[in-house]
C-alpha positions in Angstrom: 0.0 -0.1 0.0 2.8 2.4 0.8 4.4 1.8 -2.7 1.2 2.9 -4.2 1.4 6.2 -2.3 5.1 6.6 -2.8 4.6 6.2 -6.7 2.3 9.3 -6.7 4.9 11.2 -4.7 7.3 10.7 -7.5 5.5 13.0 -9.8 4.9 16.8 -9.5 2.2 18.8 -11.1 3.5 21.9 -13.1 1.0 24.8 -13.0 0.6 27.0 -16.0 -0.4 30.6 -15.9 -2.5 33.1 -18.0 -4.2 30.3 -19.8 -7.8 31.9 -19.8 -9.6 28.7 -19.2 -12.7 29.5 -17.2 -14.7 26.3 -17.8 -13.9 22.6 -17.5 -15.7 19.5 -18.8 -14.9 16.4 -16.7 -17.2 14.0 -18.6 -16.0 11.1 -20.5 -16.9 7.5 -21.2 -15.4 4.0 -21.0 -16.8 1.0 -22.9 -20.0 3.0 -23.6 -20.6 3.9 -19.9 -21.0 7.5 -19.5 -18.9 9.1 -16.7 -19.7 12.5 -15.1 -16.1 12.4 -14.1 -13.4 9.9 -14.9 -14.1 8.0 -11.6 -15.7 4.8 -10.7 -16.2 3.0 -7.3 -13.9 -0.1 -7.0 -15.3 -3.3 -5.9 -14.7 -4.0 -2.1 -15.8 -7.2 -0.5 -17.3 -7.8 2.9 -18.2 -4.1 3.4 -20.8 -5.3 5.9 -17.8 -5.2 8.5 -18.2 -1.5 8.1 -22.0 -0.9 7.8 -25.1 -3.0 7.6 -26.8 -3.4 4.2 -23.4 -2.0 3.0 -23.5 -2.6 -0.8 -27.1 -1.1 -1.1 -25.9 1.9 1.0 -22.9 2.3 -1.3 -24.9 2.2 -4.3 -27.2 4.9 -3.0 -24.2 7.1 -2.4 -22.8 6.3 -5.9 -26.1 7.0 -7.5 -26.5 10.3 -5.6 -23.1 11.3 -7.0 -23.8 10.0 -10.5 -20.8 7.7 -10.3 -20.7 4.1 -11.6 -20.2 1.4 -9.0 -18.4 -1.9 -9.8 -20.5 -4.2 -7.7 -18.3 -6.8 -5.8 -18.6 -10.5 -6.3 -17.8 -10.7 -2.6 -20.7 -8.3 -1.8 -22.9 -8.3 1.3 -26.1 -7.8 -0.7 -27.4 -9.8 -3.7 -26.4 -7.9 -6.9 -30.1 -7.5 -7.8 -30.8 -5.5 -4.6 -27.6 -3.3 -5.2 -28.4 -2.7 -8.8 -31.9 -1.6 -8.0 -30.4 1.3 -5.8 -28.3 2.6 -8.8 -31.2 4.2 -10.6 -30.2 5.7 -13.9 -26.5 5.5 -13.0 -24.8 2.6 -14.7 -22.8 -0.2 -12.9 -20.4 -2.9 -13.7 -20.1 -6.3 -12.1 -16.9 -8.0 -10.7 -16.4 -11.7 -11.3 -14.3 -14.0 -9.1 -13.9 -17.1 -11.3 -15.0 -20.1 -9.3 -13.8 -23.7 -9.7 -17.4 -24.5 -10.5 -18.0 -23.4 -14.1 -21.8 -23.6 -13.8 -21.6 -21.0 -11.0 -19.4 -18.8 -13.3 -22.3 -18.9 -15.9 -24.9 -18.3 -13.3 -23.1 -15.2 -11.9 -22.6 -13.8 -15.5 -26.3 -14.4 -16.4 -27.5 -12.6 -13.2 -25.2 -9.7 -13.9 -26.6 -9.3 -17.5 -30.1 -9.7 -16.2 -29.8 -7.0 -13.6 -28.3 -4.5 -16.1 -24.5 -4.5 -15.6 -22.9 -2.7 -18.4 -19.4 -4.5 -18.1 -17.9 -7.7 -16.6 -14.7 -7.1 -14.6 -12.8 -10.3 -13.9 -10.5 -10.1 -11.0 -7.2 -12.0 -11.7 -5.0 -11.3 -8.6 -6.8 -13.2 -5.9 -7.0 -16.7 -7.1 -5.5 -17.4 -3.7 -5.2 -15.0 -0.8 -1.9 -13.2 -0.2 0.1 -13.5 3.1 -1.5 -11.0 5.3 0.1 -10.8 8.7 -2.3 -8.5 10.4 -5.3 -10.7 9.4 -3.4 -13.7 10.6 -2.6 -12.0 14.0 -6.2 -11.1 14.4 -7.6 -14.5 13.1 -9.6 -12.3 10.6 -11.2 -13.9 7.6 -14.6 -12.3 7.3 -15.9 -14.9 4.7 -15.5 -17.5 7.4 -18.0 -15.7 9.5 -20.5 -15.3 6.6 -19.5 -11.7 5.7 -19.2 -11.0 1.9 -20.9 -14.1 0.5 -24.4 -12.7 -0.3 -23.7 -13.1 -4.1 -23.4 -16.7 -3.5 -26.1 -17.5 -1.0 -28.6 -15.7 -3.4 -27.4 -17.7 -6.4 -29.4 -20.8 -7.5 -26.4 -22.8 -8.7 -24.5 -22.1 -5.3 -27.6 -23.1 -3.4 -27.6 -26.4 -5.3 -23.9 -27.0 -4.3 -24.7 -26.3 -0.6 -27.6 -28.7 -0.6 -25.4 -31.4 -2.3 -22.8 -30.8 0.3 -25.3 -31.1 3.2 -26.7 -34.4 1.6 -23.2 -35.8 1.3 -21.9 -34.9 4.8 -24.0 -37.1 6.9 -23.7 -36.7 10.7 -20.9 -34.5 11.7 -18.5 -35.6 14.4 -19.0 -33.7 17.7 -16.4 -31.0 18.2 -15.4 -29.0 21.3 -17.4 -25.8 21.7 -15.6 -22.6 22.3 -16.6 -19.1 22.7 -15.0 -18.2 19.4 -17.0 -20.9 17.6 -20.2 -19.7 19.1 -19.5 -16.1 17.9 -18.8 -17.4 14.4 -22.0 -19.5 14.3 -23.9 -16.4 15.4 -22.3 -14.3 12.7 -22.9 -16.9 10.0 -26.5 -17.1 11.1 -27.0 -13.3 11.0 -25.4 -13.0 7.6 -27.3 -15.9 6.0 -30.5 -15.2 4.2 -33.7 -16.0 6.3 -34.7 -15.9 9.9 -31.8 -15.7 12.4 -33.3 -18.2 14.9 -33.9 -20.7 12.1 -30.5 -20.2 10.7 -29.0 -20.7 14.1 -30.4 -24.2 14.3 -29.8 -25.0 10.7 -26.7 -26.6 9.1 -27.1 -24.5 6.1 -25.2 -21.3 6.9 -22.1 -23.2 8.0 -22.3 -25.4 4.9 -22.7 -22.3 2.7 -19.5 -20.8 4.2 -17.5 -24.0 3.8 -18.7 -24.3 0.1 -17.8 -20.7 -0.5 -14.3 -21.1 0.9 -13.9 -24.3 -1.2 -15.0 -22.9 -4.6 -15.2 -19.0 -4.7 -11.8 -18.6 -6.5 -10.0 -20.8 -9.0 -6.2 -21.2 -8.3 -5.8 -22.7 -11.8 -7.2 -19.8 -13.7 -5.5 -19.4 -17.0 -5.7 -17.5 -20.3 -7.6 -20.5 -21.6 -10.4 -19.9 -19.1 -10.5 -16.2 -20.2 -10.7 -17.3 -23.9 -14.1 -18.8 -23.2 -15.7 -15.5 -22.1 -16.8 -14.3 -25.5 -19.0 -17.3 -26.0 -20.4 -16.8 -22.4 -21.5 -13.1 -22.3 -22.1 -10.2 -24.7 -20.9 -7.7 -22.0 -17.6 -5.8 -22.5 -14.9 -7.7 -20.7 -12.4 -5.9 -18.3 -9.4 -7.7 -16.6 -8.5 -6.4 -13.2 -5.1 -7.0 -11.7 -2.8 -6.5 -14.7 0.7 -5.3 -13.7 3.0 -6.6 -16.4 3.3 -5.1 -19.9 3.4 -8.6 -21.4 0.1 -9.6 -19.6 -1.4 -6.3 -21.0 -0.4 -7.2 -24.5 -1.8 -10.7 -24.2 -5.1 -9.4 -22.9 -5.4 -7.0 -25.8 -4.5 -9.8 -28.2 -7.2 -12.0 -26.6 -9.7 -9.2 -27.4 -10.6 -8.0 -24.0 -12.2 -4.5 -24.0 -10.2 -2.9 -21.1 -7.7 -3.6 -18.3 -7.5 -2.3 -14.9 -4.0 -1.8 -13.6 -4.1 -2.8 -10.0 -2.2 -4.4 -7.2 -5.3 -5.0 -5.1 -4.6 -2.1 -2.9 -1.3 -3.7 -1.9 -2.9 -6.5 -0.3 -1.8 -9.4 -2.2 1.9 -9.5 -3.1 4.2 -7.8 -0.5 6.7 -5.5 -2.2 4.7 -5.6 -5.4 5.1 -2.9 -8.1 2.9 0.2 -7.5 0.0 0.3 -9.8 1.0 3.8 -11.0 4.4 2.7 -12.0 2.9 -0.3 -13.8 0.5 2.0 -15.5 3.3 4.0 -17.0 5.1 1.0 -18.3 1.9 -0.6 -19.7 0.6 2.4 -21.5 4.1 2.7 -23.1 4.0 -0.9 -24.2 0.4 -1.0 -25.6 0.0 2.5 -27.1 -2.8 5.0 -26.9 -5.8 3.1 -28.1 -6.5 0.3 -25.5 -8.6 1.4 -22.6 -6.7 1.2 -19.3 -8.1 2.2 -15.9 -6.0 2.6 -12.7 -6.9 1.1 -9.3 -5.0 1.2 -6.0 -3.5 4.3 -4.3 -6.0 7.0 -5.4 -6.8 9.3 -2.3 -7.5 12.7 -4.0 -8.5 14.5 -7.0 -4.8 15.4 -7.7 -4.0 11.6 -7.7 -6.7 11.2 -10.4 -5.2 14.1 -12.3 -1.7 12.5 -12.2 -3.0 9.1 -13.2 -4.9 10.5 -16.2 -1.9 12.5 -17.2 0.2 9.3 -17.2 -2.2 7.5 -19.4 -5.2 6.1 -17.5 -8.6 6.6 -19.2 -10.3 6.6 -15.7 -9.6 5.7 -12.1 -11.3 3.6 -9.4 -11.4 4.7 -5.8 -11.7 2.3 -2.9 -10.7 2.7 0.6 -11.7 6.5 0.6 -15.4 5.7 0.0 -15.4 2.9 2.6 -14.2 5.6 5.1 -17.1 7.8 4.0 -19.5 4.8 4.4 -18.2 4.2 8.0 -18.6 7.9 8.9 -21.9 8.8 7.3 -23.5 6.0 5.2 -24.7 6.8 1.7 -24.1 10.5 2.2 -20.5 9.8 3.3 -19.9 7.9 0.2 -21.5 10.7 -1.8 -19.4 13.3 -0.1 -16.0 11.4 -0.7 -16.8 11.3 -4.4 -17.8 14.9 -4.7 -14.7 15.9 -2.8 -12.4 14.0 -5.1 -14.1 15.3 -8.2 -14.0 18.9 -6.8 -10.2 18.7 -6.3 -9.8 17.3 -9.8 -11.9 20.1 -11.3 -9.9 22.7 -9.3 -6.5 21.3 -10.3 -7.6 21.3 -13.9 -8.7 25.0 -13.5 -5.5 26.0 -12.0 -3.5 24.4 -14.8 -5.8 25.6 -17.6 -6.9 22.0 -18.6 -10.4 22.4 -20.2 -11.3 18.7 -20.8 -10.2 15.2 -19.7 -8.7 14.5 -23.1 -6.4 17.5 -22.7 -4.5 15.9 -19.8 -1.1 14.7 -20.7 2.4 13.9 -19.3 3.5 17.5 -20.3 1.7 18.7 -17.2 3.9 16.6 -14.8 7.6 16.3 -14.0 9.3 13.5 -12.1 10.1 14.6 -8.5 13.8 15.4 -8.0 
Protein backbone atom coordinates (compact mmCIF):
# COMPACT_ATOMS: atom_id res chain seq x y z
CA UNK A 1 0.00 0.00 0.00
CA UNK A 2 2.84 2.39 0.82
CA UNK A 3 4.41 1.73 -2.58
CA UNK A 4 1.19 2.94 -4.20
CA UNK A 5 1.37 6.20 -2.30
CA UNK A 6 5.12 6.58 -2.91
CA UNK A 7 4.56 6.25 -6.66
CA UNK A 8 2.27 9.28 -6.69
CA UNK A 9 4.84 11.22 -4.67
CA UNK A 10 7.38 10.66 -7.43
CA UNK A 11 5.47 13.02 -9.75
CA UNK A 12 4.99 16.78 -9.52
CA UNK A 13 2.24 18.82 -11.15
CA UNK A 14 3.50 21.84 -13.09
CA UNK A 15 1.02 24.77 -12.94
CA UNK A 16 0.55 26.99 -16.00
CA UNK A 17 -0.44 30.66 -15.86
CA UNK A 18 -2.54 33.09 -17.95
CA UNK A 19 -4.28 30.30 -19.79
CA UNK A 20 -7.69 31.97 -19.92
CA UNK A 21 -9.59 28.73 -19.20
CA UNK A 22 -12.75 29.44 -17.20
CA UNK A 23 -14.79 26.28 -17.80
CA UNK A 24 -13.96 22.60 -17.52
CA UNK A 25 -15.70 19.50 -18.79
CA UNK A 26 -14.91 16.43 -16.71
CA UNK A 27 -17.22 14.08 -18.60
CA UNK A 28 -15.89 11.08 -20.45
CA UNK A 29 -16.96 7.51 -21.21
CA UNK A 30 -15.42 4.06 -20.94
CA UNK A 31 -16.81 1.07 -22.85
CA UNK A 32 -20.02 2.95 -23.52
CA UNK A 33 -20.52 3.81 -19.85
CA UNK A 34 -20.95 7.59 -19.51
CA UNK A 35 -18.95 9.13 -16.67
CA UNK A 36 -19.73 12.52 -15.13
CA UNK A 37 -16.08 12.45 -14.07
CA UNK A 38 -13.34 9.88 -14.80
CA UNK A 39 -14.08 7.99 -11.59
CA UNK A 40 -15.74 4.70 -10.69
CA UNK A 41 -16.15 3.03 -7.31
CA UNK A 42 -13.94 -0.06 -7.03
CA UNK A 43 -15.40 -3.37 -5.87
CA UNK A 44 -14.73 -3.96 -2.17
CA UNK A 45 -15.76 -7.19 -0.53
CA UNK A 46 -17.25 -7.80 2.91
CA UNK A 47 -18.15 -4.15 3.43
CA UNK A 48 -20.77 -5.31 5.93
CA UNK A 49 -17.90 -5.20 8.42
CA UNK A 50 -18.21 -1.42 8.15
CA UNK A 51 -21.97 -0.90 7.80
CA UNK A 52 -25.10 -2.99 7.61
CA UNK A 53 -26.73 -3.39 4.21
CA UNK A 54 -23.42 -2.06 2.93
CA UNK A 55 -23.58 -2.61 -0.82
CA UNK A 56 -27.05 -1.13 -1.10
CA UNK A 57 -25.93 1.91 0.91
CA UNK A 58 -22.81 2.31 -1.25
CA UNK A 59 -25.00 2.15 -4.36
CA UNK A 60 -27.24 4.87 -2.95
CA UNK A 61 -24.22 7.12 -2.41
CA UNK A 62 -22.80 6.34 -5.85
CA UNK A 63 -26.13 7.07 -7.52
CA UNK A 64 -26.46 10.35 -5.63
CA UNK A 65 -23.06 11.38 -6.99
CA UNK A 66 -23.81 10.01 -10.48
CA UNK A 67 -20.80 7.71 -10.29
CA UNK A 68 -20.76 4.12 -11.60
CA UNK A 69 -20.12 1.38 -9.07
CA UNK A 70 -18.37 -1.93 -9.74
CA UNK A 71 -20.51 -4.29 -7.68
CA UNK A 72 -18.36 -6.75 -5.76
CA UNK A 73 -18.53 -10.48 -6.25
CA UNK A 74 -17.83 -10.68 -2.52
CA UNK A 75 -20.69 -8.33 -1.77
CA UNK A 76 -22.88 -8.24 1.31
CA UNK A 77 -26.11 -7.79 -0.65
CA UNK A 78 -27.33 -9.72 -3.69
CA UNK A 79 -26.40 -7.90 -6.88
CA UNK A 80 -30.07 -7.49 -7.79
CA UNK A 81 -30.74 -5.47 -4.63
CA UNK A 82 -27.65 -3.34 -5.17
CA UNK A 83 -28.43 -2.75 -8.84
CA UNK A 84 -31.92 -1.55 -7.98
CA UNK A 85 -30.43 1.32 -5.95
CA UNK A 86 -28.29 2.60 -8.82
CA UNK A 87 -31.26 4.17 -10.61
CA UNK A 88 -30.17 5.66 -13.93
CA UNK A 89 -26.48 5.49 -12.98
CA UNK A 90 -24.78 2.58 -14.69
CA UNK A 91 -22.79 -0.13 -12.93
CA UNK A 92 -20.40 -2.95 -13.70
CA UNK A 93 -20.10 -6.37 -12.05
CA UNK A 94 -16.92 -7.94 -10.70
CA UNK A 95 -16.50 -11.68 -11.24
CA UNK A 96 -14.36 -13.98 -9.12
CA UNK A 97 -13.86 -17.06 -11.27
CA UNK A 98 -15.08 -20.06 -9.30
CA UNK A 99 -13.83 -23.63 -9.66
CA UNK A 100 -17.46 -24.46 -10.49
CA UNK A 101 -18.00 -23.41 -14.11
CA UNK A 102 -21.79 -23.59 -13.81
CA UNK A 103 -21.56 -21.03 -11.00
CA UNK A 104 -19.45 -18.78 -13.23
CA UNK A 105 -22.19 -18.92 -15.86
CA UNK A 106 -24.90 -18.29 -13.31
CA UNK A 107 -23.15 -15.18 -11.96
CA UNK A 108 -22.63 -13.82 -15.47
CA UNK A 109 -26.28 -14.36 -16.40
CA UNK A 110 -27.48 -12.64 -13.24
CA UNK A 111 -25.21 -9.67 -13.93
CA UNK A 112 -26.57 -9.38 -17.44
CA UNK A 113 -30.16 -9.70 -16.24
CA UNK A 114 -29.89 -6.95 -13.64
CA UNK A 115 -28.33 -4.48 -16.09
CA UNK A 116 -24.56 -4.55 -15.62
CA UNK A 117 -22.75 -2.69 -18.39
CA UNK A 118 -19.44 -4.58 -18.14
CA UNK A 119 -17.95 -7.70 -16.58
CA UNK A 120 -14.78 -7.13 -14.52
CA UNK A 121 -12.80 -10.33 -13.98
CA UNK A 122 -10.47 -10.08 -11.00
CA UNK A 123 -7.26 -11.99 -11.68
CA UNK A 124 -5.04 -11.33 -8.68
CA UNK A 125 -6.80 -13.17 -5.88
CA UNK A 126 -6.98 -16.74 -7.14
CA UNK A 127 -5.46 -17.39 -3.71
CA UNK A 128 -5.21 -14.94 -0.83
CA UNK A 129 -1.86 -13.28 -0.20
CA UNK A 130 0.14 -13.44 3.03
CA UNK A 131 -1.57 -10.93 5.32
CA UNK A 132 0.12 -10.89 8.74
CA UNK A 133 -2.33 -8.51 10.39
CA UNK A 134 -5.27 -10.68 9.35
CA UNK A 135 -3.39 -13.73 10.63
CA UNK A 136 -2.60 -12.03 13.94
CA UNK A 137 -6.26 -11.10 14.38
CA UNK A 138 -7.56 -14.41 13.09
CA UNK A 139 -9.56 -12.33 10.63
CA UNK A 140 -11.25 -13.93 7.63
CA UNK A 141 -14.64 -12.26 7.25
CA UNK A 142 -15.88 -14.86 4.76
CA UNK A 143 -15.50 -17.56 7.41
CA UNK A 144 -18.06 -15.67 9.50
CA UNK A 145 -20.48 -15.26 6.63
CA UNK A 146 -19.57 -11.72 5.58
CA UNK A 147 -19.23 -10.98 1.88
CA UNK A 148 -20.88 -14.08 0.44
CA UNK A 149 -24.34 -12.70 -0.40
CA UNK A 150 -23.80 -13.06 -4.17
CA UNK A 151 -23.36 -16.76 -3.52
CA UNK A 152 -26.11 -17.47 -1.01
CA UNK A 153 -28.53 -15.72 -3.39
CA UNK A 154 -27.39 -17.75 -6.40
CA UNK A 155 -29.45 -20.78 -7.52
CA UNK A 156 -26.41 -22.78 -8.64
CA UNK A 157 -24.57 -22.11 -5.38
CA UNK A 158 -27.61 -23.15 -3.37
CA UNK A 159 -27.59 -26.46 -5.27
CA UNK A 160 -23.94 -26.93 -4.33
CA UNK A 161 -24.73 -26.26 -0.67
CA UNK A 162 -27.61 -28.73 -0.62
CA UNK A 163 -25.46 -31.39 -2.27
CA UNK A 164 -22.79 -30.75 0.35
CA UNK A 165 -25.29 -31.13 3.19
CA UNK A 166 -26.67 -34.35 1.70
CA UNK A 167 -23.20 -35.83 1.32
CA UNK A 168 -21.97 -34.83 4.77
CA UNK A 169 -24.12 -37.09 6.92
CA UNK A 170 -23.70 -36.75 10.67
CA UNK A 171 -20.86 -34.48 11.72
CA UNK A 172 -18.49 -35.61 14.46
CA UNK A 173 -18.92 -33.74 17.70
CA UNK A 174 -16.41 -30.97 18.24
CA UNK A 175 -15.39 -28.95 21.28
CA UNK A 176 -17.49 -25.81 21.64
CA UNK A 177 -15.55 -22.60 22.26
CA UNK A 178 -16.61 -18.99 22.67
CA UNK A 179 -15.01 -18.18 19.31
CA UNK A 180 -16.97 -20.96 17.62
CA UNK A 181 -20.23 -19.66 19.10
CA UNK A 182 -19.47 -16.13 17.88
CA UNK A 183 -18.71 -17.44 14.41
CA UNK A 184 -21.93 -19.45 14.32
CA UNK A 185 -23.94 -16.39 15.38
CA UNK A 186 -22.27 -14.27 12.69
CA UNK A 187 -22.91 -16.90 10.01
CA UNK A 188 -26.55 -17.08 11.04
CA UNK A 189 -26.94 -13.30 11.00
CA UNK A 190 -25.44 -12.94 7.54
CA UNK A 191 -27.25 -15.89 5.96
CA UNK A 192 -30.58 -15.21 4.21
CA UNK A 193 -33.66 -15.99 6.24
CA UNK A 194 -34.68 -15.84 9.89
CA UNK A 195 -31.86 -15.66 12.41
CA UNK A 196 -33.37 -18.13 14.87
CA UNK A 197 -33.98 -20.71 12.18
CA UNK A 198 -30.52 -20.20 10.74
CA UNK A 199 -28.97 -20.70 14.15
CA UNK A 200 -30.47 -24.20 14.32
CA UNK A 201 -29.71 -25.05 10.69
CA UNK A 202 -26.61 -26.63 9.16
CA UNK A 203 -27.06 -24.50 6.02
CA UNK A 204 -25.21 -21.30 7.04
CA UNK A 205 -22.10 -23.27 7.98
CA UNK A 206 -22.34 -25.42 4.86
CA UNK A 207 -22.66 -22.28 2.72
CA UNK A 208 -19.51 -20.77 4.24
CA UNK A 209 -17.58 -24.00 3.77
CA UNK A 210 -18.73 -24.33 0.17
CA UNK A 211 -17.81 -20.72 -0.55
CA UNK A 212 -14.31 -21.15 0.86
CA UNK A 213 -13.83 -24.27 -1.25
CA UNK A 214 -14.95 -22.92 -4.62
CA UNK A 215 -15.17 -19.12 -4.74
CA UNK A 216 -11.88 -18.65 -6.61
CA UNK A 217 -9.91 -20.81 -9.00
CA UNK A 218 -6.14 -21.15 -8.35
CA UNK A 219 -5.81 -22.73 -11.79
CA UNK A 220 -7.27 -19.75 -13.66
CA UNK A 221 -5.49 -19.31 -16.99
CA UNK A 222 -5.68 -17.50 -20.31
CA UNK A 223 -7.55 -20.55 -21.63
CA UNK A 224 -10.38 -19.88 -19.17
CA UNK A 225 -10.56 -16.24 -20.23
CA UNK A 226 -10.70 -17.28 -23.86
CA UNK A 227 -14.14 -18.82 -23.23
CA UNK A 228 -15.73 -15.56 -22.09
CA UNK A 229 -16.76 -14.28 -25.53
CA UNK A 230 -19.02 -17.31 -25.88
CA UNK A 231 -20.48 -16.80 -22.41
CA UNK A 232 -21.39 -13.12 -22.36
CA UNK A 233 -22.12 -10.20 -24.63
CA UNK A 234 -20.89 -7.71 -21.98
CA UNK A 235 -17.64 -5.81 -22.44
CA UNK A 236 -14.86 -7.73 -20.69
CA UNK A 237 -12.45 -5.98 -18.32
CA UNK A 238 -9.47 -7.67 -16.67
CA UNK A 239 -8.52 -6.36 -13.22
CA UNK A 240 -5.11 -6.98 -11.70
CA UNK A 241 -2.79 -6.54 -14.69
CA UNK A 242 0.67 -5.22 -13.71
CA UNK A 243 3.08 -6.50 -16.38
CA UNK A 244 3.26 -5.11 -19.94
CA UNK A 245 3.38 -8.63 -21.40
CA UNK A 246 0.13 -9.55 -19.63
CA UNK A 247 -1.43 -6.33 -20.92
CA UNK A 248 -0.37 -7.15 -24.48
CA UNK A 249 -1.76 -10.67 -24.20
CA UNK A 250 -5.06 -9.40 -22.83
CA UNK A 251 -5.41 -7.04 -25.76
CA UNK A 252 -4.50 -9.79 -28.23
CA UNK A 253 -7.19 -11.93 -26.60
CA UNK A 254 -9.69 -9.19 -27.40
CA UNK A 255 -10.61 -7.94 -23.95
CA UNK A 256 -12.20 -4.51 -23.97
CA UNK A 257 -10.22 -2.89 -21.14
CA UNK A 258 -7.74 -3.62 -18.38
CA UNK A 259 -7.53 -2.31 -14.84
CA UNK A 260 -3.97 -1.83 -13.64
CA UNK A 261 -4.18 -2.82 -9.99
CA UNK A 262 -2.16 -4.45 -7.22
CA UNK A 263 -5.31 -5.05 -5.16
CA UNK A 264 -4.64 -2.08 -2.93
CA UNK A 265 -1.27 -3.58 -1.98
CA UNK A 266 -2.95 -6.51 -0.21
CA UNK A 267 -1.78 -9.46 -2.30
CA UNK A 268 1.96 -9.53 -3.02
CA UNK A 269 4.25 -7.85 -0.52
CA UNK A 270 6.73 -5.50 -2.21
CA UNK A 271 4.75 -5.61 -5.46
CA UNK A 272 5.17 -2.89 -8.05
CA UNK A 273 2.99 0.16 -7.45
CA UNK A 274 -0.03 0.35 -9.73
CA UNK A 275 0.94 3.84 -10.97
CA UNK A 276 4.44 2.65 -11.92
CA UNK A 277 2.91 -0.29 -13.76
CA UNK A 278 0.49 2.04 -15.55
CA UNK A 279 3.36 4.04 -17.05
CA UNK A 280 5.10 0.92 -18.36
CA UNK A 281 1.90 -0.64 -19.67
CA UNK A 282 0.71 2.47 -21.49
CA UNK A 283 4.10 2.78 -23.17
CA UNK A 284 3.93 -0.89 -24.19
CA UNK A 285 0.40 -0.99 -25.64
CA UNK A 286 0.04 2.50 -27.10
CA UNK A 287 -2.75 5.04 -26.88
CA UNK A 288 -5.76 3.06 -28.08
CA UNK A 289 -6.45 0.32 -25.48
CA UNK A 290 -8.66 1.34 -22.59
CA UNK A 291 -6.75 1.33 -19.31
CA UNK A 292 -8.10 2.14 -15.86
CA UNK A 293 -6.07 2.58 -12.68
CA UNK A 294 -6.94 1.12 -9.29
CA UNK A 295 -4.98 1.22 -6.00
CA UNK A 296 -3.54 4.25 -4.28
CA UNK A 297 -6.05 6.94 -5.32
CA UNK A 298 -6.75 9.24 -2.37
CA UNK A 299 -7.49 12.63 -3.93
CA UNK A 300 -8.48 14.54 -7.02
CA UNK A 301 -4.82 15.37 -7.66
CA UNK A 302 -4.05 11.65 -7.66
CA UNK A 303 -6.70 11.20 -10.35
CA UNK A 304 -5.16 14.09 -12.29
CA UNK A 305 -1.70 12.47 -12.16
CA UNK A 306 -3.00 9.04 -13.18
CA UNK A 307 -4.91 10.46 -16.15
CA UNK A 308 -1.91 12.53 -17.23
CA UNK A 309 0.17 9.34 -17.18
CA UNK A 310 -2.22 7.48 -19.43
CA UNK A 311 -5.21 6.18 -17.49
CA UNK A 312 -8.63 6.61 -19.10
CA UNK A 313 -10.35 6.56 -15.71
CA UNK A 314 -9.63 5.67 -12.07
CA UNK A 315 -11.27 3.56 -9.42
CA UNK A 316 -11.37 4.69 -5.79
CA UNK A 317 -11.71 2.19 -2.97
CA UNK A 318 -10.63 2.83 0.62
CA UNK A 319 -11.74 6.51 0.65
CA UNK A 320 -15.39 5.74 -0.03
CA UNK A 321 -15.36 2.98 2.58
CA UNK A 322 -14.17 5.57 5.09
CA UNK A 323 -17.10 7.74 4.00
CA UNK A 324 -19.45 4.78 4.40
CA UNK A 325 -18.19 4.23 7.94
CA UNK A 326 -18.62 7.87 8.91
CA UNK A 327 -21.93 8.78 7.30
CA UNK A 328 -23.44 5.97 5.26
CA UNK A 329 -24.65 6.78 1.75
CA UNK A 330 -24.11 10.49 2.26
CA UNK A 331 -20.55 9.82 3.38
CA UNK A 332 -19.93 7.89 0.15
CA UNK A 333 -21.41 10.76 -1.87
CA UNK A 334 -19.32 13.37 -0.11
CA UNK A 335 -16.08 11.46 -0.66
CA UNK A 336 -16.80 11.21 -4.39
CA UNK A 337 -17.77 14.85 -4.67
CA UNK A 338 -14.67 15.99 -2.79
CA UNK A 339 -12.38 13.98 -5.07
CA UNK A 340 -14.15 15.36 -8.14
CA UNK A 341 -14.03 18.92 -6.80
CA UNK A 342 -10.27 18.73 -6.28
CA UNK A 343 -9.77 17.28 -9.77
CA UNK A 344 -11.84 20.11 -11.24
CA UNK A 345 -9.93 22.74 -9.27
CA UNK A 346 -6.56 21.29 -10.26
CA UNK A 347 -7.60 21.34 -13.91
CA UNK A 348 -8.76 24.94 -13.50
CA UNK A 349 -5.45 26.03 -11.99
CA UNK A 350 -3.51 24.41 -14.82
CA UNK A 351 -5.81 25.56 -17.60
CA UNK A 352 -6.94 22.07 -18.66
CA UNK A 353 -10.42 22.34 -20.24
CA UNK A 354 -11.27 18.65 -20.76
CA UNK A 355 -10.17 15.19 -19.68
CA UNK A 356 -8.70 14.47 -23.11
CA UNK A 357 -6.38 17.48 -22.70
CA UNK A 358 -4.57 15.85 -19.78
CA UNK A 359 -1.06 14.72 -20.73
CA UNK A 360 2.36 13.97 -19.27
CA UNK A 361 3.48 17.45 -20.30
CA UNK A 362 1.68 18.66 -17.16
CA UNK A 363 3.96 16.62 -14.89
CA UNK A 364 7.62 16.35 -13.98
CA UNK A 365 9.37 13.57 -12.09
CA UNK A 366 10.18 14.61 -8.52
CA UNK A 367 13.83 15.37 -7.96
